[in-house]
N, C-alpha and C positions, 0 to 999 in steps of 0.2 A: 651302661646306658641308663638304668634306673637311678643310679646314684646321682648323676648330674642333673637329670631332668626333674627329679622330685626333691633334690637337695638332701639326700640321705647320706649318713656317715658310714654305713656298712650295708652289706647285702641283705635285702629284706627276706629272701627265700633261701633256706639252707636245707641240707640233707636231713639234719636232725633238729628237733624243736629246741628253742633256746629258753631255758627255765627263767631267765630274767624277765620274760614277758608273760609269765604265768600269773593269773589273777585268781585268788581264792575269795569268793564271796562267803558270807557267814554260812550259807547252806553247803557250799563246797567243803568248808572246814569241818562242819558237823558230819558230813558223809565220810570224809577221810578219817576222822576220829573214830567213827563207828567201825570202819573197815579195820583199822589198826587194832581196836579193842577186840573185835571178833577173831582176828588172826592170833593175837597174843593169848587169848583165853581158850583158843581151840574150839 
């Protein structure tokens, strides 16, 4: 129903998030880098 009405090529709502649509702003990248650094250094 959604596909034809809105002209979509695939289902817009899934059970799991689709990483293709993940957007990292510069602030998101910095936060993720800080988390990784903290985990790696203990």
